[in-house]
Rosetta silent file (secondary structure, phi, psi, omega in degrees, C-alpha in Angstrom):
SEQUENCE: MSARRVALALAAVLVLGGCTSGATPDPLSIPTPSGHRGGNGLPAPLATTPTGEPAPQQRVAAIGDGIFSVACPYSHTLPDDPIVAPGQPGMAHSHDFGCNRGTNALSTVESLTLAAEGTSADQLGDTSAVWWPTLYQNGFSLQPKAVFTYYDAGRLPTVRAFPPGLKIIAGNAGAVELQDPRVMQWGCVGQPMTAGTSIPPETCPTLMVLRIDFPNCMKSTLDLDSADHKAHMAYSWVDGSPDKCPTSHPVGTVALNIGIRWEVTEPHGVLTLSSGAPRTAHADYVHSWDQTVFDTRLQNCILAAIKCGTRQDGIG
SCORE:     score description
SCORE:     0.000 S_00000001
   1 L     0.000  137.726 -179.404  -49.583    4.028  -21.686 S_00000001
   2 L   -68.027  160.881  177.306  -50.109    1.342  -24.337 S_00000001
   3 H   -58.530  -36.477 -178.757  -48.061   -1.860  -24.376 S_00000001
   4 H   -65.929  -43.951 -179.368  -46.386   -0.655  -27.590 S_00000001
   5 H   -66.152  -38.592  177.468  -45.309    2.663  -26.008 S_00000001
   6 H   -60.786  -45.089 -178.613  -43.966    0.848  -22.934 S_00000001
   7 H   -63.936  -41.202  177.838  -41.879   -1.415  -25.196 S_00000001
   8 H   -64.236  -37.336  179.230  -40.534    1.535  -27.179 S_00000001
   9 H   -65.251  -43.292  178.743  -39.625    3.381  -23.968 S_00000001
  10 H   -63.954  -39.834  178.345  -37.742    0.357  -22.651 S_00000001
  11 H   -62.576  -39.595 -179.552  -35.896   -0.031  -25.954 S_00000001
  12 H   -65.751  -38.380  177.982  -34.841    3.616  -25.848 S_00000001
  13 H   -62.701  -42.464  179.453  -33.449    3.163  -22.341 S_00000001
  14 H   -63.994  -40.827  179.995  -31.420    0.173  -23.478 S_00000001
  15 H   -66.208  -48.680  179.937  -30.030    1.976  -26.470 S_00000001
  16 H   -61.604  -37.308  178.298  -29.131    5.091  -24.518 S_00000001
  17 H   -63.668  -27.174 -178.119  -27.531    2.957  -21.825 S_00000001
  18 H   -90.333   -9.313 -176.613  -25.272    1.374  -24.445 S_00000001
  19 L   -94.027   71.683  177.266  -24.252    4.655  -26.072 S_00000001
  20 L   -91.301  175.241 -178.235  -21.363    5.581  -23.813 S_00000001
  21 L   -73.523  -13.587 -177.883  -18.370    7.610  -24.774 S_00000001
  22 L    91.072   -8.988 -179.636  -16.221    4.535  -25.032 S_00000001
  23 L   -71.604  151.660  177.477  -13.876    5.747  -22.320 S_00000001
  24 L   -67.583  126.443 -177.253  -12.661    3.304  -19.705 S_00000001
  25 L   -68.496  152.573  174.079  -14.934    3.673  -16.662 S_00000001
  26 L   -62.379  128.798  179.257  -13.495    4.668  -13.328 S_00000001
  27 H   -57.414  -23.495  178.178  -12.877    1.412  -11.390 S_00000001
  28 H   -66.515  -20.281 -176.139  -14.671    3.024   -8.451 S_00000001
  29 H  -107.761    0.818 -179.818  -17.879    2.918  -10.465 S_00000001
  30 L   -79.579  124.952  177.420  -17.468   -0.554  -11.995 S_00000001
  31 L   -60.568  141.208 -178.591  -19.879   -3.105  -10.462 S_00000001
  32 L   -75.548  151.772 -178.582  -17.946   -5.852   -8.776 S_00000001
  33 L   -58.088  -32.055 -177.356  -18.027   -9.359  -10.261 S_00000001
  34 L   -80.666   -9.378  178.027  -19.603  -10.682   -7.028 S_00000001
  35 L    76.168   19.231 -178.713  -22.370   -8.087   -7.323 S_00000001
  36 L   -81.188   82.636  176.673  -21.644   -6.743   -3.826 S_00000001
  37 L  -124.373  140.741  172.952  -23.172   -3.250   -4.248 S_00000001
  38 L   -84.125  175.228 -179.226  -25.153   -1.252   -1.768 S_00000001
  39 L   -68.685  -15.435  178.313  -28.148    0.786   -2.626 S_00000001
  40 L  -100.599   14.593  177.540  -25.995    3.908   -2.917 S_00000001
  41 L    86.133   -3.373  178.616  -23.642    2.291   -5.407 S_00000001
  42 L   -97.012  161.468 -179.323  -20.943    1.591   -2.831 S_00000001
  43 L   -56.073  141.079  177.146  -19.874   -1.919   -1.729 S_00000001
  44 L   -70.148  156.424  179.203  -22.262   -3.644    0.543 S_00000001
  45 L   -54.906  142.700 -179.288  -20.939   -4.380    4.094 S_00000001
  46 L   -66.794  144.294  174.301  -18.612   -7.371    4.143 S_00000001
  47 L   -66.985  157.065  179.776  -20.045  -10.626    5.395 S_00000001
  48 E  -116.952  157.087  176.294  -18.772  -11.839    8.704 S_00000001
  49 L   -86.777  170.195  178.744  -17.619  -15.222   10.021 S_00000001
  50 L   -56.375  -24.116 -178.780  -19.118  -16.851   13.147 S_00000001
  51 L   -84.646   -3.947 -179.857  -16.314  -15.192   15.159 S_00000001
  52 L    93.620   -3.195  179.277  -17.424  -11.783   14.011 S_00000001
  53 L   -83.447  154.649  176.891  -14.424  -11.118   11.722 S_00000001
  54 E   -60.683  136.588  176.884  -14.962  -10.044    8.090 S_00000001
  55 L   -67.184  143.822  179.561  -15.213  -13.013    5.776 S_00000001
  56 L   -62.823  143.758  178.112  -12.267  -13.329    3.356 S_00000001
  57 E   -90.237  123.723 -173.214  -12.934  -11.896   -0.057 S_00000001
  58 E   -73.266  139.700  173.266  -12.470  -14.495   -2.787 S_00000001
  59 L   -69.499  146.634  177.579  -10.145  -13.755   -5.687 S_00000001
  60 L  -120.581   11.389  179.885  -11.881  -13.756   -9.046 S_00000001
  61 L  -149.799  178.386 -179.792   -8.857  -13.693  -11.309 S_00000001
  62 L   -62.920  148.573 -179.520   -5.361  -14.977  -11.726 S_00000001
  63 L   -58.865  132.671  176.911   -2.918  -14.142   -9.014 S_00000001
  64 L    89.459   -4.386 -177.205   -1.216  -10.796   -9.590 S_00000001
  65 L   -76.732  -33.292 -176.424   -3.670   -9.419  -12.150 S_00000001
  66 L  -100.482  136.701 -179.062   -5.336   -6.884   -9.896 S_00000001
  67 E  -158.886  148.805  165.533   -3.484   -3.956   -8.350 S_00000001
  68 E  -132.364  135.590 -175.363   -4.001   -0.345   -7.426 S_00000001
  69 E  -116.935  152.977  177.941   -1.177    2.110   -7.073 S_00000001
  70 E  -133.130  129.017  169.394   -0.946    5.539   -5.507 S_00000001
  71 E   -76.580  121.435 -177.878    1.599    8.271   -6.132 S_00000001
  72 L  -125.922   68.959 -175.295    2.539    9.492   -2.635 S_00000001
  73 L   -53.794  152.919  175.427    5.210   12.120   -3.178 S_00000001
  74 E   -48.790  135.733  179.999    7.637   13.124   -0.445 S_00000001
  75 E  -112.385  -50.628 -175.123    5.950   15.553    1.926 S_00000001
  76 E  -164.018  169.831  178.291    8.316   16.418    4.816 S_00000001
  77 E  -126.579  133.440  179.884   11.168   15.304    7.051 S_00000001
  78 E  -149.098  152.184  171.973   11.073   14.994   10.846 S_00000001
  79 L   -84.502   50.929 -174.585   12.987   13.100   13.577 S_00000001
  80 L  -124.089  156.818  172.786    9.621   11.542   14.552 S_00000001
  81 L  -152.955   98.748 -174.977    8.044    8.098   14.511 S_00000001
  82 L   -68.318   -8.210  176.053    4.353    7.939   15.578 S_00000001
  83 L   -95.925  -54.565 -174.699    4.474    4.128   15.836 S_00000001
  84 L   -78.397  -36.944 -178.449    7.791    3.473   17.645 S_00000001
  85 L  -129.594   60.596 -177.668    7.999    6.763   19.564 S_00000001
  86 L   -65.173  139.780  178.123    4.377    8.097   19.748 S_00000001
  87 L    71.823   14.140 -177.802    4.003   11.425   21.507 S_00000001
  88 L  -126.636   76.440 -178.967    7.741   12.002   21.551 S_00000001
  89 L   -56.895  136.733  177.133    8.750   14.676   19.022 S_00000001
  90 L    77.062    5.872 -175.705   12.403   14.543   18.043 S_00000001
  91 L  -100.745   15.625  179.614   13.071   11.175   19.667 S_00000001
  92 L  -126.554  163.881  171.336   13.555    9.151   16.472 S_00000001
  93 L   -69.103  167.059 -175.062   16.117    9.163   13.708 S_00000001
  94 L   -62.593  132.766  175.853   15.279   11.283   10.697 S_00000001
  95 E  -124.639  147.939  168.101   12.380   10.020    8.614 S_00000001
  96 E   -99.217  138.331 -176.028   10.933   11.185    5.277 S_00000001
  97 E  -116.293  144.641  175.874    7.139   11.133    5.105 S_00000001
  98 E  -128.571  170.588 -178.426    4.768   10.591    2.186 S_00000001
  99 E    65.240 -108.200 -172.580    0.954   10.674    1.732 S_00000001
 100 E   -61.974  119.586 -175.349   -0.476   12.326    4.842 S_00000001
 101 L   -73.699  -16.385 -174.301    1.139   15.789    5.149 S_00000001
 102 L   -99.611    6.896 -175.925    0.420   16.142    8.840 S_00000001
 103 L   -63.342  125.777  174.437    2.170   12.990   10.098 S_00000001
 104 L  -154.439 -174.715 -174.890    4.354   13.637   13.179 S_00000001
 105 L   -62.384  -24.552 -179.128    5.063   12.124   16.578 S_00000001
 106 L   -89.446   -0.062 -174.625    1.689   13.349   17.908 S_00000001
 107 L   -68.905  144.748  174.679   -0.349   11.805   15.134 S_00000001
 108 L  -124.701  167.778  177.431   -3.105    9.364   15.950 S_00000001
 109 H   -58.226  -39.408 -179.047   -5.246    7.243   13.648 S_00000001
 110 H   -64.864  -46.078 -179.623   -8.063    9.723   14.220 S_00000001
 111 H   -67.644  -35.006  177.288   -5.955   12.798   13.351 S_00000001
 112 H   -66.498  -41.005 -179.735   -4.518   11.089   10.312 S_00000001
 113 H   -62.590  -39.053  178.763   -7.968   10.130    9.068 S_00000001
 114 H   -68.520  -32.440  176.140   -9.101   13.772    9.386 S_00000001
 115 L    50.505   52.956 -177.857   -5.998   14.864    7.403 S_00000001
 116 L   -57.590  -31.711 -179.805   -6.291   18.503    8.384 S_00000001
 117 L   -96.467    9.482  175.274   -3.132   19.322    6.509 S_00000001
 118 L    82.351 -173.515 -175.224   -4.080   17.333    3.436 S_00000001
 119 E  -141.003  148.195  175.095   -2.272   14.527    1.639 S_00000001
 120 L   -85.895   -6.118 -178.210    0.276   14.299   -1.194 S_00000001
 121 L   -61.576  144.031  178.344   -1.493   11.166   -2.493 S_00000001
 122 L   -91.758   11.057  177.974   -2.987   11.385   -5.942 S_00000001
 123 L  -117.457  123.155  175.770   -5.981    9.244   -4.956 S_00000001
 124 L   -56.698  137.389  178.878   -8.967   10.738   -3.140 S_00000001
 125 L    94.706  -12.264  179.389   -9.544    9.049    0.186 S_00000001
 126 L   -90.491   93.815  175.663   -5.925    8.105    0.750 S_00000001
 127 L  -109.898   22.648  179.829   -5.025    9.807    4.012 S_00000001
 128 L   -65.851  164.095  178.598   -2.680    6.967    5.079 S_00000001
 129 E  -119.087  132.870  175.885    0.725    7.727    6.551 S_00000001
 130 E  -139.255  141.686 -179.697    3.985    6.170    5.331 S_00000001
 131 E  -151.280  160.623 -174.652    7.584    6.983    6.256 S_00000001
 132 E  -153.180  165.107 -177.972   11.107    5.613    5.826 S_00000001
 133 E   -68.855  145.571  175.499   14.680    6.628    6.923 S_00000001
 134 L   -64.108  136.523  174.568   16.314    9.649    5.223 S_00000001
 135 E   -94.710  136.934  178.128   18.931    8.744    2.601 S_00000001
 136 E  -120.846  139.178  171.764   22.292   10.507    2.608 S_00000001
 137 E  -115.535  116.355 -178.999   24.949   10.642   -0.133 S_00000001
 138 L    53.513   36.983  175.921   28.372   11.553    1.230 S_00000001
 139 L    89.217   -5.246 -179.354   26.668   13.056    4.299 S_00000001
 140 E  -106.859  132.635 -176.990   24.125   15.193    2.406 S_00000001
 141 E   -72.825  146.807 -177.385   20.478   14.279    2.587 S_00000001
 142 E  -117.120  130.099  178.719   18.646   13.428   -0.654 S_00000001
 143 L   -87.333  132.127  179.869   14.977   14.256   -1.163 S_00000001
 144 L   -61.039  140.679  176.565   13.020   11.479   -2.934 S_00000001
 145 L   -84.080  -24.464 -179.836   12.005   12.283   -6.516 S_00000001
 146 E  -162.415  149.089  174.689    8.982    9.997   -6.419 S_00000001
 147 E  -138.902  132.087  178.894    7.200    7.621   -4.040 S_00000001
 148 E  -129.866  140.590  171.287    4.607    5.024   -5.012 S_00000001
 149 E  -110.409  137.870 -176.566    2.494    2.668   -2.882 S_00000001
 150 E  -125.090  133.233  177.788    1.183   -0.538   -4.434 S_00000001
 151 E  -122.129  127.427  173.518   -1.679   -2.674   -3.125 S_00000001
 152 E  -151.944 -165.833 -178.047   -2.446   -6.162   -4.458 S_00000001
 153 L  -102.765    6.923 -177.483   -3.202   -9.676   -3.210 S_00000001
 154 L    59.000 -128.930  176.547    0.330  -11.027   -3.416 S_00000001
 155 L  -115.750   13.965 -179.781   -0.036  -14.777   -3.982 S_00000001
 156 L   -80.109  137.951  177.864   -2.885  -15.334   -1.517 S_00000001
 157 L   -75.782  -19.460  175.921   -6.081  -16.842   -2.901 S_00000001
 158 E  -136.237  141.033 -179.219   -8.214  -14.906   -0.393 S_00000001
 159 E  -141.590  156.937  172.640   -7.619  -11.472    1.058 S_00000001
 160 E  -118.503  158.092  172.265   -9.255   -8.947    3.339 S_00000001
 161 L   -68.718  154.528  171.094   -8.973   -5.182    3.328 S_00000001
 162 L   -59.580  133.290  174.134   -6.722   -3.598    5.946 S_00000001
 163 L   -73.738  149.059  177.989   -8.849   -2.895    9.041 S_00000001
 164 L   -53.357  133.441  175.549   -8.992    0.774   10.096 S_00000001
 165 L    88.694    1.509  178.873   -6.061    1.749   12.315 S_00000001
 166 L   -62.222  134.081  178.378   -3.731   -1.093   11.290 S_00000001
 167 E  -117.015  129.737 -176.077   -0.053   -0.237   11.964 S_00000001
 168 E  -136.362  138.769  172.224    2.697   -2.130   10.101 S_00000001
 169 E  -119.427  134.722  174.992    6.508   -1.975   10.071 S_00000001
 170 E  -120.389  137.161 -178.886    8.513   -3.618    7.374 S_00000001
 171 E    89.774  171.900 -173.274   12.277   -4.151    7.521 S_00000001
 172 L  -125.569  108.134 -176.763   14.761   -3.968   10.359 S_00000001
 173 L   -70.363  -15.270  178.754   16.202   -0.605   11.415 S_00000001
 174 L  -109.929   22.937 -176.239   18.820   -2.379   13.539 S_00000001
 175 L   -59.329  130.175  176.255   19.887   -4.934   10.971 S_00000001
 176 L  -106.897   -9.892  174.832   23.496   -6.092   11.376 S_00000001
 177 L  -125.571  165.081  179.378   23.261   -8.540    8.480 S_00000001
 178 L   -62.666  139.097  179.458   21.754   -8.189    5.009 S_00000001
 179 L   -84.918  161.617  178.502   18.001   -8.464    5.046 S_00000001
 180 L   -61.480  126.982  178.345   15.957  -10.858    2.941 S_00000001
 181 L   -63.054  -12.180  174.173   15.420   -9.242   -0.506 S_00000001
 182 L   -76.219  -12.430  177.009   11.779  -10.316   -0.238 S_00000001
 183 L   -99.503  -48.313  179.621   11.490   -7.678    2.492 S_00000001
 184 E  -149.179  143.918  176.873   13.657   -4.864    1.047 S_00000001
 185 E  -154.889  144.331  176.980   15.790   -4.473   -2.007 S_00000001
 186 E   -97.441  148.936  177.117   17.669   -1.725   -3.826 S_00000001
 187 E  -163.095 -165.124  178.790   17.664   -1.387   -7.583 S_00000001
 188 E  -123.114  136.696  178.135   17.489    0.997  -10.534 S_00000001
 189 L   -56.528  134.773  176.413   14.316    2.311  -12.182 S_00000001
 190 L    94.975   -9.173  176.766   13.780    0.587  -15.504 S_00000001
 191 L  -111.534  143.496  179.824   15.569   -2.603  -14.430 S_00000001
 192 L   -57.781  132.353 -179.581   13.707   -5.666  -13.077 S_00000001
 193 H   -69.955  -10.605  173.927   13.601   -5.620   -9.333 S_00000001
 194 H   -62.582  -17.829  179.775   14.307   -9.364   -9.407 S_00000001
 195 H   -93.001    0.926 -178.027   17.886   -8.218   -9.966 S_00000001
 196 L   -74.036  160.791  178.360   17.737   -6.061   -6.795 S_00000001
 197 E  -134.577  174.713  178.428   19.733   -6.813   -3.692 S_00000001
 198 L   -85.642   11.912  168.900   19.729   -5.691   -0.090 S_00000001
 199 L  -127.686  149.760 -178.381   22.596   -3.313   -0.820 S_00000001
 200 L   -65.169  147.763  176.756   22.443   -0.430   -3.297 S_00000001
 201 L   -63.915  156.572 -178.280   23.782   -0.984   -6.842 S_00000001
 202 L   -70.878  -35.274  175.234   27.180    0.533   -7.559 S_00000001
 203 L  -140.016  155.644  175.022   25.780    2.634  -10.431 S_00000001
 204 L  -138.277  123.050  176.934   22.345    3.481  -11.771 S_00000001
 205 L   -72.213  -14.920 -179.921   21.757    4.889  -15.253 S_00000001
 206 L  -127.992 -156.729  176.883   18.388    6.120  -13.973 S_00000001
 207 L   -69.194  146.020  172.290   16.900    6.862  -10.575 S_00000001
 208 E   -82.576  143.386 -179.360   17.814    4.573   -7.679 S_00000001
 209 E  -129.914  141.364  171.854   14.870    2.809   -6.059 S_00000001
 210 E  -115.490  121.257  178.106   14.321    1.181   -2.731 S_00000001
 211 E  -108.545  132.470 -179.672   11.416   -1.275   -2.605 S_00000001
 212 E  -127.759  123.345  179.188   10.044   -2.366    0.729 S_00000001
 213 E  -100.824  130.511 -179.071    7.386   -5.131    1.056 S_00000001
 214 L   -90.110  150.467  175.754    5.124   -5.177    4.088 S_00000001
 215 L   -62.481  149.231 -172.431    3.905   -8.371    5.815 S_00000001
 216 L  -124.811   19.090  177.202    0.508   -9.485    4.605 S_00000001
 217 E  -131.818  136.956 -178.465   -0.846  -11.853    7.267 S_00000001
 218 E  -112.097  157.143  171.038   -2.438  -10.911   10.612 S_00000001
 219 L   -66.932  -44.728  174.135   -3.019  -12.755   13.855 S_00000001
 220 L  -164.688  165.409 -179.536   -6.599  -11.438   13.688 S_00000001
 221 L   -71.183   -7.643  177.848   -8.403   -8.387   12.450 S_00000001
 222 L   -91.552  -15.639  179.719   -8.533   -7.153   16.046 S_00000001
 223 L   -89.891   89.699 -175.895   -4.729   -7.102   16.411 S_00000001
 224 L   -90.025  -10.384 -179.503   -3.910   -3.721   14.916 S_00000001
 225 L  -163.389  173.687  178.563   -0.535   -3.383   16.657 S_00000001
 226 L  -150.068  170.001 -174.733    1.715   -5.253   19.086 S_00000001
 227 L   -57.640  -40.128  178.618    4.301   -4.429   21.742 S_00000001
 228 L   -96.061    3.971  177.190    7.206   -4.635   19.285 S_00000001
 229 L    67.237   14.899 -179.614    4.949   -3.350   16.426 S_00000001
 230 L  -132.257  -29.113 -170.594    5.771   -6.485   14.430 S_00000001
 231 L   -65.584  -20.175 -178.402    4.462   -9.593   16.211 S_00000001
 232 L   -82.340   -5.031 -178.118    0.867   -9.044   15.041 S_00000001
 233 E  -125.554  157.518  176.146    1.964   -9.407   11.381 S_00000001
 234 E  -155.358  161.980  177.899    3.822  -12.033    9.306 S_00000001
 235 L   -89.311  145.935 -178.968    4.753  -12.694    5.694 S_00000001
 236 L   -68.050  -15.529 -178.224    2.836  -15.325    3.711 S_00000001
 237 L   -97.111    3.875 -174.639    6.102  -16.942    2.640 S_00000001
 238 L   -63.511  -27.333  178.133    7.590  -17.544    6.086 S_00000001
 239 L   -94.390   10.791 -179.352    6.469  -21.198    6.085 S_00000001
 240 L    85.337    2.436 -178.363    7.708  -21.775    2.551 S_00000001
 241 L  -128.257   94.060 -176.850    4.266  -21.426    0.990 S_00000001
 242 L   -66.327  -11.872 -178.764    3.669  -17.947   -0.437 S_00000001
 243 L   -93.835    9.499  174.417    0.100  -18.837   -1.344 S_00000001
 244 L  -151.332  155.504  179.955   -1.031  -19.216    2.286 S_00000001
 245 L   -85.017  150.429  177.144   -0.574  -17.488    5.615 S_00000001
 246 L   -63.808  153.751 -178.459    1.241  -19.231    8.486 S_00000001
 247 L   -60.316  -26.505  179.460   -0.964  -20.882   11.105 S_00000001
 248 L   -73.967  -22.595 -179.307    0.196  -18.313   13.656 S_00000001
 249 L  -134.468   72.891 -168.329   -1.152  -15.479   11.468 S_00000001
 250 L   -78.187   -4.391 -174.136   -4.078  -16.949    9.521 S_00000001
 251 E   -96.779  109.665  179.757   -5.753  -13.741    8.335 S_00000001
 252 E   -81.065  133.245 -179.263   -4.603  -12.784    4.826 S_00000001
 253 E  -120.781  175.338  171.686   -4.698   -9.101    3.978 S_00000001
 254 L   -55.185  142.690  175.341   -3.956   -6.883    1.032 S_00000001
 255 E   -91.961  130.060 -179.106   -0.220   -6.932    0.190 S_00000001
 256 E  -118.405  133.531  165.923    1.483   -3.519    0.310 S_00000001
 257 E  -135.521  153.861  178.132    4.833   -2.470   -1.049 S_00000001
 258 E  -123.484  147.958  176.658    6.356    0.981   -1.498 S_00000001
 259 E  -123.153  121.628 -179.669    8.909    2.183   -3.969 S_00000001
 260 E  -110.762  129.991 -175.346   11.058    5.255   -3.087 S_00000001
 261 E  -120.657  136.933  177.216   13.128    6.817   -5.867 S_00000001
 262 E  -130.014  151.956  167.936   16.110    9.147   -5.618 S_00000001
 263 L   -92.758  105.223 -176.063   18.393   10.868   -8.057 S_00000001
 264 L  -105.453  119.261 -175.871   21.835    9.763   -6.916 S_00000001
 265 L   -74.767  155.714  179.577   24.692   11.514   -8.689 S_00000001
 266 L   -97.532  143.119   -7.443   27.702    9.616  -10.038 S_00000001
 267 L   -73.951  157.289 -173.691   29.934    8.430   -8.586 S_00000001
 268 L   -63.653  -35.255 -177.284   27.712    7.329   -5.729 S_00000001
 269 L    69.296 -137.637 -176.581   30.371    7.632   -3.050 S_00000001
 270 L  -101.101  123.840  176.427   29.039    6.682    0.402 S_00000001
 271 E  -108.310  128.955  175.990   25.313    6.022    0.776 S_00000001
 272 E  -139.359  162.893  176.434   23.845    5.805    4.258 S_00000001
 273 E  -110.744  159.786  177.959   20.461    5.923    5.926 S_00000001
 274 L   -63.645  -18.744  177.899   19.541    7.851    9.019 S_00000001
 275 L   -89.989   -7.870  179.769   19.163    4.422   10.629 S_00000001
 276 E   132.197 -141.361 -178.622   22.673    3.366    9.608 S_00000001
 277 L   -66.247  160.797  179.585   23.986    1.326    6.688 S_00000001
 278 H   -55.098  -24.222  179.917   21.721    0.702    3.623 S_00000001
 279 H   -67.504  -12.279 -179.018   20.965   -2.802    5.027 S_00000001
 280 H   -89.757   15.378 -179.114   18.908   -1.069    7.753 S_00000001
 281 L   -56.671  140.485 -179.936   16.208    0.029    5.299 S_00000001
 282 E  -163.083  169.373  177.577   12.673   -0.121    6.709 S_00000001
 283 E  -152.271  157.865  179.363    9.354    1.607    6.443 S_00000001
 284 E  -124.878  152.249 -177.123    6.261    2.273    8.562 S_00000001
 285 E  -146.163  137.395  171.700    2.607    2.505    7.585 S_00000001
 286 E  -122.323  126.218 -177.845   -0.604    3.521    9.350 S_00000001
 287 L   -84.856   98.157  178.211   -3.866    2.593    7.614 S_00000001
 288 L  -125.321   27.085  174.708   -5.999    5.740    7.860 S_00000001
 289 L   -58.979  158.499  161.798   -7.615    5.622    4.441 S_00000001
 290 L   -62.716  113.469 -167.541  -11.298    6.528    4.019 S_00000001
 291 H   -64.795  -35.820  178.851  -12.320    2.875    4.596 S_00000001
 292 H   -60.693  -41.687  179.028  -15.219    2.974    2.082 S_00000001
 293 H   -66.572  -43.839  179.141  -12.830    4.103   -0.655 S_00000001
 294 H   -60.588  -48.162 -179.903  -10.253    1.443    0.277 S_00000001
 295 H   -59.731  -36.640  179.426  -12.830   -1.325    0.321 S_00000001
 296 H   -66.796  -42.175  175.884  -14.062   -0.180   -3.085 S_00000001
 297 H   -60.634  -40.661  176.384  -10.506   -0.273   -4.463 S_00000001
 298 H   -59.365  -48.468 -175.088  -10.143   -3.842   -3.131 S_00000001
 299 H   -69.612  -45.861 -167.448  -13.357   -4.945   -4.834 S_00000001
 300 H   -95.103   -7.207  177.337  -13.020   -3.075   -8.126 S_00000001
 301 H  -116.939  -65.999 -175.095   -9.273   -3.284   -8.752 S_00000001
 302 H   -64.182  -55.146 -177.830   -7.647   -6.195   -6.911 S_00000001
 303 L   -70.968  -26.477 -178.962  -10.524   -8.627   -6.940 S_00000001
 304 L   -91.257    7.248  177.026  -11.749   -7.612  -10.369 S_00000001
 305 L    58.237   43.130  179.247   -8.238   -8.183  -11.903 S_00000001
 306 L  -117.419  137.554  178.309   -8.014   -4.546  -13.001 S_00000001
 307 E   -91.323  116.199 -175.664   -4.854   -2.434  -12.895 S_00000001
 308 E  -118.483  150.520  171.160   -5.738    0.882  -11.387 S_00000001
 309 E   106.021 -175.211 -172.056   -3.708    3.981  -10.532 S_00000001
 310 L   -65.247  -49.612  179.918   -0.674    5.979  -11.656 S_00000001
 311 L  -122.052  144.842 -172.665    1.705    3.079  -12.082 S_00000001
 312 L  -123.695    5.945 -178.629    0.749   -0.520  -12.770 S_00000001
 313 L   -89.326  -24.000  175.932    3.984   -2.515  -12.666 S_00000001
 314 L    64.472   25.803 -176.789    4.227   -2.659   -8.865 S_00000001
 315 L  -114.537   15.746  178.015    8.028   -2.923   -8.967 S_00000001
 316 L   109.280    0.000    0.000    9.004    0.298   -7.325 S_00000001
């Protein structure tokens, strides 16, 4: 082929490559700013530190700009807790479950990852399990109208993806005093969650929402659980500096919060949870995502400062 024909062919390729439909590309297919792509178009394996742990992934945008959300509608209710009471069906207070439809007391990370019964999540690859205590109004259980999970970097300048099999509990099921609203807070949909408190509002013109924030710092990427299911995790704000992890838990991870919404009729009457008073709100999470998909979401949404998913406000 002559030099002129080669030049024309190259020009045609460039023109055709620029003639897209104009639609916003799927974040899963957007090249990451750091250029970390494998030969198959997926993220290249993460670099490791001298200790063998994954190197932290640098933020490339302003704090809070990147987020991905997943709609994880209510799936089922069981008196099970595969973290606190594994292998013991019926030995926990009543929990509502979202995302993985097969979650029960016998669930393992492996069975959740296989997701034989499917998932309610609206994102392919999300086979994670999440659950929270059942809400009652005047003694009658209420089924959530919507559940959303939100993943971002919080205020940390560097973050890692959740390692496969990570188990996290947020909140205190045995709380005798009001919990910190940075851990859990009640509010109303459409109102800023900054106005939320650790007790439900007296009235809600819209749906009532419970937001629960999970700890985002680990002892190490090898500590996936602990004896009390909490000691392996900590919040980045516990030392008064939300932009860094405490020295006891130096590994910064993706920050997760969930928002559970109920239609609570007026007047509210008495609201209780299966764990007790509303101040006992808590939630559990098992990371059983398809890890390649999760890593890609981290790269192409959180680190690339792109808002991905069903909801993008991250407030419940």
